[in-house]
C-alpha positions in Angstrom: 73.0 -63.5 21.4 72.4 -64.6 17.9 69.2 -66.5 16.9 69.2 -69.0 14.0 67.0 -68.5 11.0 64.7 -71.4 12.2 64.3 -69.8 15.7 63.5 -66.3 14.1 60.8 -68.0 12.0 59.3 -69.7 14.9 59.1 -66.4 16.8 57.4 -64.6 13.9 55.0 -67.5 13.4 54.0 -67.6 17.0 53.3 -63.9 17.1 51.5 -63.8 13.7 47.8 -62.9 13.6 45.3 -65.5 12.9 42.7 -65.0 10.4 40.1 -67.8 9.8 42.3 -70.3 11.5 45.4 -69.6 9.3 48.5 -67.6 10.4 48.8 -64.4 8.6 52.3 -62.9 8.9 51.6 -59.7 7.1 48.0 -58.4 7.2 48.9 -55.3 5.1 49.5 -57.3 2.1 45.8 -58.4 2.1 44.6 -54.9 2.7 46.8 -53.2 0.1 44.7 -54.2 -3.0 41.4 -53.2 -1.1 42.8 -49.8 -0.1 44.1 -49.1 -3.6 40.7 -50.0 -5.1 39.0 -47.7 -2.6 41.3 -44.8 -3.3 40.8 -45.3 -7.1 37.0 -45.4 -6.7 37.1 -42.0 -4.6 39.3 -40.4 -7.3 36.8 -41.5 -10.1 33.9 -40.3 -8.1 35.5 -36.9 -7.5 36.3 -36.6 -11.2 32.8 -37.5 -12.2 31.2 -34.6 -10.3 33.2 -31.9 -12.2 31.7 -30.4 -15.2 33.6 -31.0 -18.4 34.5 -27.7 -20.2 34.3 -27.9 -24.0 35.9 -25.3 -26.1 35.4 -25.1 -29.8 38.4 -25.9 -31.9 40.6 -23.2 -33.3 39.6 -21.9 -36.7 41.9 -20.5 -39.4 41.1 -16.8 -40.3 43.7 -16.6 -43.0 47.2 -17.2 -44.3 49.9 -14.6 -44.3 53.3 -15.5 -45.9 56.4 -14.3 -44.2 59.6 -13.3 -46.0 61.6 -16.3 -47.5 64.1 -18.0 -45.0 67.7 -17.0 -45.4 69.0 -18.9 -42.4 69.0 -22.6 -41.4 65.3 -23.8 -41.3 62.3 -21.9 -40.3 62.7 -20.6 -36.8 60.2 -18.1 -35.4 60.6 -17.3 -31.6 57.9 -15.0 -30.3 54.8 -13.3 -31.8 53.4 -10.1 -30.2 50.0 -8.7 -31.2 49.4 -5.0 -30.9 45.5 -4.6 -31.0 45.8 -0.8 -31.0 46.9 -0.9 -34.7 46.0 -4.5 -35.6 49.6 -5.5 -36.2 51.4 -8.7 -35.4 55.2 -8.5 -34.8 57.2 -11.6 -35.5 60.6 -12.3 -34.1 62.0 -14.1 -37.2 65.1 -15.6 -35.8 66.3 -17.7 -38.7 66.2 -14.5 -40.9 67.6 -12.2 -38.1 64.6 -9.9 -38.7 61.6 -8.3 -37.2 58.5 -9.0 -39.5 55.5 -6.7 -39.2 52.1 -8.1 -40.4 49.2 -5.8 -40.8 46.2 -8.0 -39.9 43.6 -5.7 -41.7 45.5 -6.0 -45.0 46.5 -9.7 -44.4 50.1 -9.2 -45.5 53.6 -8.5 -44.3 54.1 -4.7 -44.5 57.7 -4.4 -43.2 60.7 -6.5 -42.3 63.5 -4.9 -40.2 66.7 -6.9 -40.9 70.2 -7.0 -39.3 68.9 -8.3 -35.9 70.9 -11.5 -35.6 69.6 -13.6 -32.6 66.4 -11.8 -32.2 64.2 -13.7 -29.8 61.5 -11.3 -28.6 59.6 -8.1 -29.3 58.4 -5.6 -26.6 55.6 -3.1 -27.2 55.8 0.5 -26.1 53.2 3.1 -25.2 53.7 4.6 -28.6 52.1 2.3 -31.2 54.7 3.4 -33.8 57.5 2.1 -31.8 58.6 -1.3 -30.5 61.7 -2.7 -28.9 63.5 -6.1 -29.2 
């Protein structure tokens, strides 16, 4: 049995909820903005109770020039700090080299070339050796 569109509308209208003398076919549509506002208010209230953590901005301690680029564009992949000897190891991908920066002197003390595609540096227990 197939009902016409008009018959289906009459069935829906007769079974609709009444609110203040008016037929309300979908009560959820009226509650949706209220529920959204309540959820937003709860989120803002929860955020307001958390303490804001303020960190001071980073400050520059110096500038150390690295060897001149020989490849396309400056490309440095990974930096590793060895605090035991105050050295910074730089995987200088565009040069295909491992640059060693002495942080106490503030200058590049070595550059190991011939490492095409170098991406990372690994420290070893011996501070005089590293791997890539």
